[in-house]
N, C-alpha and C positions, 0 to 999 in steps of 0.2 A: 422730206423736210416738213411738210404740213403735219404729218403724223407726230413728228418730234415736237413741233410747236404746240400741237394740240395737247400732247402729254404734259408739257411744261405748264400750260394753262390749267389743266385739270389738277395738277399737283398744287399749284398756287391757290386755286379755289378751295381745294380740300384743306390746305393749311389755314386759310382764312376762316373756314367753317369751324375747324377744330379750335382755333383761337377764340372764336366767338362764343363757343359753348363751354370754354374754360378748360379744355383738355390740355394736359401737360405731359409731354412725352418724357421717357426715361432719360433722354439725352439733355433735356432742358434743366436749367437750374431752378430749384424751388426755394422760395423765401418763406421761412416760418417764423412767426412772431409768437412769443409766449408771454401772457399777462398773468402774473402771480399775486395771490393775496398776501403772501409772506415773502420769505427769502429763498434763494437758491440753495442755501445750506441749513434749512430748518430741521433736517433729519426727519422729515415727515411728508406731508401732502405735496408741498411745492418742490422740494428737492427730488422726490420720486419722479415727478413729471419732467423736471429739468434733466435728470439723468437719462430719461427715456428719449427725449428730443436729441440730446447730445449723442446718444448711442446710434440713433438713426443717421445723424450727420456723419458719424465715424464710419458706419457701414457703407453709406452711399458715396462718401467723399465730400470734403469741404468745398470742392469745386462744383459739386452738384446741389449742396444744401447750405443755405445761408441762414443763420439763426440770430434773432434779436430777442432780448428778454427785458421785461419791465417788472420790478419787484415792489412789494409793499403796497399793493393796490387793492386791498380788501374792500374798500369803499367802492361800490358799483359806479358811482358818479365819476370818480377819478379814473376808474378803469375804462369807462366809456370814452374818455378823451384819448387815452392811449390806443384803444382799439381802433377808433376812427382815424387817428394819425397813421397807424400802421397800414390800414386799408388805403388811405390816400397816397401812401408811399409805394403802393404796388405789391405789398406782401400777398403771397398766394394763399397761405393757410395761417389763420390767426386763432390761437388756442387761448381762450379765457378760462383758466383752470379753477373753476368753482361753480357750484349751482347758483350762487347769488348773481351770476352774470347772465343768466338766461334772458331776462327781460331786455337788457341793453342790446344783446345780440339780435333779438327778434326785431328790434328797431333799426339797428345799424346795417344789418345784412341786406335789407331792402334797398339801401342806398348804393351797395356795391355787389351787384348780382353775379359778377364773375369771380368774386373772392370767396374762398371757403372759410367758414367760421366753425369753431367747435367749443363745447363746454361740457362739464360734468361735475358732479354726478347728475345725470339727467337722462331722459328718454324721449323727449319731444324734439325730433329732428325736423328740419324744413328743407326747402329747395337747396339752399347753400349753407345749411347748418348741420354739422354732425353732433350727435349727442353720445357721450360715452358713459357707461353705467356699470361700475363694479358691483358684483353680487356679493357685497361685503358680509351678508348674513351667512354665507357658506363657510368661509374661513373662521368667522366669529363662532360658529357652532362648534367647530373643531377645537378652538381655543377654550370654549366653554367647557368642553369635556375635560381638558387638561386642568382647568381651574377647579371644576367640581371634584375631581379625583385628588388633587393635591392640597386643597384647603384643610387646615387643621382646626381653624376657628369656626368654620362653616359660615363665615361672613366674607363676602366678595364685593369689591367696589368697582363702579364704573364712573369715570369722569368724562362726561359728554360735553360737546360744544353747545349746539342749539338743538332743541327737540324737533328735528325735522330731517328729511332726506336720508343721506347715507348713514348718519348717526343712528337714526331709528332702526334701519336695517341691521346695522352692526349690533346694536344693543339687544334687539329682539332675538337675533340668531345666537348671540352669546348666552343670553338667559336660557334659551331652550336647550342649548348644549349642556349647560350646568345642570339643569333640572333632569336631563335624560340619564345622568349618572349619579346625581345627588339631590333628590327631591327635598331634602331638609335644609339645603343651603339657602342662605338669605342673600340675594343679590340686590345691592343698594345702588340706585342710579342718582347722580347729581349732575346738573348742567351749569356751565359758567355763563351761558347766554352769549357767547362769542366763540369764534373759531381761533382767535389768537391771543386770548387773555392768559398768558403763561403764569402770572402771579395768582390769579384766581384758581387755575387748575391745580397749582401747588397747594393752595389753601384747602381745596376740597379733598385732595388726596390725603393730606395730613389729618383732616377731620375724620375721614373714613378709617384711616389707620388707627387713630385714637379710639374709634368706636369698635375696633376689633378686627377690621379687615386685614387679611394676610396676603391676599392676591388682588391686584387691581388691573384694570385695563381702561381703554378709552380711545378716542379718535380726534383727529384734526391736529394742526401744527402746535396747538397749545400744550399738547401732552408732554413736551420736553420738561415743563415745570412739574408735572405730576410724577414723571419718572425720577427726577432729581429728588423729589420729596420721599419717594419710596426708597431711594438709595441711602437715605439717612438712617433708615431703620433696618438693621440686620434681620434676615429671614423673611423680608417682604419681597414678593415677586411681581413683576409687571409683564403683561402680555400685550405686545405692541400692535400697531396697525400702520398701513401705508407703505412702510419699508422696514428693513432690518435696523432696529434702533439700539442694538446691543453696545455700540460704541459709546453711547451716552453713559451707561452704567453696566459694565460687563458682568457684575455680580448680582444684578437685579433683573435685567431684561431677559426673560426666559425664552420666549418665542415671539414671532411677529407674523401677521398676515401682510404679505408684500404684493404689491400690484406690478404687473408687467406692462408699464406704459410704452415701452419701445414698440411692441407689437401693435398697439392701438394707433400710435403716430404713423408707423409704417403702413398700416392699412389705409389711413386717410390719404397718405401720399400716393399709394397705388390707385385708390379710387379716382384721384384727380388725373392720374395718367390714363385712366380708362374713360375719362370724360364725365365722371360723376363728382360733382363739387359739393354734395351734401345729401341730406335726406336719409342718412343711415343712422340707426341706433346700434352702437357698438357695445357689446357686452363683454365684461371680464368675468371669468368664472373659473372654478377648479377644473372643469372639463376641458376648457380651451387653453389652459395654462396662463390665463390672465391673472390668476390668483395662486399664490404659493404660500405654504407655511414654512417659515424659516426658523430653525432651532439654533439657539446660541450654543455652540459646541463647548464652550467653557462650562456651561451648566447642563449639558446633555444628560449627565448621570442623575440629575434631580428628577427627571421624568422616568418612572419605571417602564421597563420594556413592554409590559402588558398594556399600559396606558397608551404608549405609542402605537402598539398593534391595533388597539381599539380605534385610535384616531385614523390610522391608515385604512381600516375596514370601513369606517364611517365615511371617509372621503370617497371610497369606491362606491358606496351606496348612494351618496349624493350625486355623483357623476352619472351613475346608472339610472337615476330617477327613482330609486327604491325608497329614498328618504326625502321628503319635502319639508322645507322650513317655512312655516306659515308666517306671513307678514300681515300687518294691519291693513285693512282696506283703505 
């Protein structure tokens, strides 16, 4: 009886220790909160992550994963209030989906040491903060090859949000991809100064088309405006980012770099189950399947077979480390 009693005590002590360090077993329910800069149906950055979280919930079961979502919180001050409220309510993993949220998480995470926080695009992880980091330059390089090969005017446009972070990586990778197959192409970059200014993105796209651009690309949730502007002009193609955007304009969106957010979220859940509540820099790349190039099958015949073969070979070279895409210091 003493041995049995001792075993029970040891189990109870172990459970208390695991609880203290934040470990979450596979049998326990995990509460995930998602704070978004735009909406769950923006067909871009926010929708991609929303679908990733929902895919994890579906795979693990709604009885094991609870999900709460707050939308339209692009302002970090407003987002901070939502993040702090979720942490106070006992959510286990709070994902603030944007690089603009890094500073608020650095502050709030200290107040809730047992809660896991996450943000991206970013690389600075801390004790209870995960950072996820799409290597957007990789897929961008491949799309740059397609643009460089297909342009007839030799003018290609980029509609960017803010000249920082993930947008810089994407734009640099895309430009290098274009130049690798078409050194005479003129790649013109314009920034709206915002992640969500759909009207401004539309204006910039129209200006680039008027200047002769016949292929355009860009990043962030604002690109919906640019895509619709491209769709107004026959023969203009858009190369997307974040997720498959062909449903916006089936005759315009040629390809897209799509992020596999499900695996990122699942990895963070597993880390918590292993007792690690943060401190990891999670990378999405062509090599680990975090990044994929999706071709709009309605327009698949627009891309010649030799161009797609070059894209596939270049993808293999990037994964093997034979091709390095240089980024600004």
